C-alpha positions, 0 to 999 in steps of 0.5 A: 187220314186223321185218326180218331182218339181212343181213351184208355182207362185202367182199372187195375187198382180197383176192378183188378184188386177184386181178383181172388187172392189179390190185395195191393198194399198202398205202396204197391198201388203207387208202383203200379200207378207209376208204371201205368202213367209211364205206359201212357194210359189216359185214366188210372182208376185208383180205387174206392176212397172210404171203402177200405184203409188201403184205398183211402190212404192211396188217395190221401197221398196220391201220386202225381201222374200225367194220367187222370187219377180217377176215384170210384164210387156209387150213386147216392142212396134212395131217400137221401140227397147227393149233397148229404150222402156220405158215400158220395162225399168220400169219393168227392173228398179224394180230390180227383179231377175225375170221378167214376160212379156205378149205377144200375142199368138192369131193372131186375137188379134195381128191384131185387138188389136195390129194392127201390123203384125204377124211377128212384133208381133214375133219379139217384143216377141223375142227381149224383152225376149233376152233383159231381159236375156242380163240384167241378169234377169230370163225371163218368157213369159205369152203366152196370149190367148194361147189356143184360139190362138192355136185353131184358128192358131196352127202354129202361136201360136207355133211360138210365144212361140217358139220365146220366148223359143229360145230367153232364156226365163226360163218359157213359161206360157200357158195362158187360158186368157178368161177362156173358155177352158175345162180340156180335150182339154187343156190337149190335146193342152199342150201335143201338145206343148211339142211334138212340142219341148217346154219341160214340165219342161219349161212350165207354166199354167195360167188359169181363172175361167170363167167356174169354171174349173180353178183348174181342168185345171191346174191339167190337164196341170200338168198331161200333163206335165207342171211344173209350176202352176200360180194362186191366193189366194182364186181365185182372178182375173179378171172376175170370177178369177184365179186358186185358190191356196188355193185349189191347194196347198192342192190337190198337197200336200195331194191328189194322185197321185200328193202327191207322184209324185210331190214336192212343196215348201209348207211344211206340217207345212206351210199348216196348216196356209193355212186357216188363210192366206185365211181368212187374205186376206178376212179380208184386202178385207173387204169381208166375206169368202166364207163358201163353199170354199173347204179346208178353208171354214167354211163349208168345214167340217160341218156335219149337218145331224144326220146320218153323225154326228153319222158316224163322231163320230165313224170315221171322215173319213166316211164323211171327205176326209182329216183331216181338221187340215191339212189345219188349219180348224176345224170340225163343227157339226151344230145344227138345228131342224133336229138334233139328239142326235149324233149331239148334243153330238158331238157339246156339246163335241166340246164346252167342254161340256161332256154329256153322252148318254141318259142324260135327258139334251140332250132331254131338249136341243133339245126341247129348240132348236126346239121351238126357231127355231120355233120362227125364230132362226136359229142355224145351222149357229149360232154355238156360240149362240147355245152353250150359249143356251145349257150351259144355259139349263145345268146350266153351263152359267156364269153370267159375266154381266147383261144389265140393259137397253139400248137406241138408237136414230137416228137423221138427221141434217145438217153438217158444209157443209149444208148437211143432215147427219145421226147420231145414239147415243147408251146408254148402262147400264150394271152391272158388279160385282155389280157395274152399268156402263153407256156407250155412243157411237156415230156411227161416225167413225174416218172419220165422216162417219155414220156406223148406230145404230148397230155400235153405240150399238156395241161400247157402249156395249164393251166400259166399261165392267170392268175387261172384256173390255181388252179381247174384244179389238181384237174383230171385227164384220165382217158380219151382215146379216138380214132376215125377217122370217114372212111377213105382220105387224107381221114380225119377224126379224132374225139377224146373226152376224159374229165376229172374233178376233186376234186368227183367231177365227170366230164365229156366233151368232143370235138374233130374234125380231119384232124390228131389233135393239132388234134382233141385240143387242141379237146377239151382246150380244151372240157374246161378252159372247161367247168370254168371256167364251172361253177366260175363263174370268169367 
């Protein structure tokens, strides 16, 4: 059976940039565009040229991509010709082969937001699209608030998109701008649009996730006949976000009936880079990846219950809907005081520690885990610390270096401007190959901002570890979580640290103490030791 082509349109660099707290630099936009192009999307919407300096600079030195780079703008304003509209001119001057412009499809917004007549709005749409086509550009029309507009006044909503279609738009994109339409209703309206004369292979879908149905609505639109899907990496976007392409892409490639009915530009080889691409975006945004994210989350293929782990060891399909390697992810068997020997043996095997069934070491490890979790440790998330614990119990923990002592001081003092500022200084003494080394670091970054005592400790610890220092150059701490596990004056503090390196590996470590700095230092030590062992530093 011949598969139909679905077009993937990414709007991370435009709609994704409207996420609260997100602002890409021009270099970051180029980096993301390159990753999207490598993934295999068909369109990359680069932003709105003329709307801000970053977007304008991006188009001034546009990256060379196989995907069609697309500039975004809006229809011409009423009372002005398309040829003389400076906003429309800025979009055309970006020089992209494809141009997407947004226009109102809801009569309420035309009258209330624009303050013009319905006829004027329709005229603006038609003449703007015709102008783009006359300039030799592929034109896309984003029908803003289309589904709400259709529910309020179906005749007028259809009139707006028919005007764009008749003027030569290649794609008419139906937008659920407020994100409130549910899948069944959205599919019904989409079918009505096709029945009204707009072919499905000229229709796209743009959904928002305000009811957490953006992916489901996008698939419902495909089922109804649309052949372009718009979305963003990691579901970035206004308010609750847009349809998540890191979810949609593997569904379209791996899940039936989509995998056998449709073809997309993303190959199975490129799909194996999906998790890395998702985490790259989070790193750019300095955000912690969502562990429970489908397909790419670190917990997407984690199996904590002993019953699950036992079945997984026999056949992974018992509790996994796909092989995690298909999307570049990995299976995790967490350890906790609920774990049985099936979990334990699988987790040890993943760490390269082969233990036969019935080995007394299994019982010893479980006892240590349960005892330490009673003290406040948590190994279901801190996989790297668990591996070090197991190696220690089994007598397979290399002694790469020893910490002789460390000290952290925090002081408040006035800076050159007369403001009181904090400054932390850490001193760490380690022994490597029989030689003692002393390192001192401050908590100030290159901009003079104070990053706190834990930052100073981290820098001092990795500053001089002799032959091991170069192996830590690409390591960075990406998350730091603190929890008080007991109340009162005898409170115990648990610290979880997430680390990452240049190979795309991510690992978690735990430390527990009545003193937050001691707990942090313990977790830092585990993070460094795990990486050195995994890099075969011994």
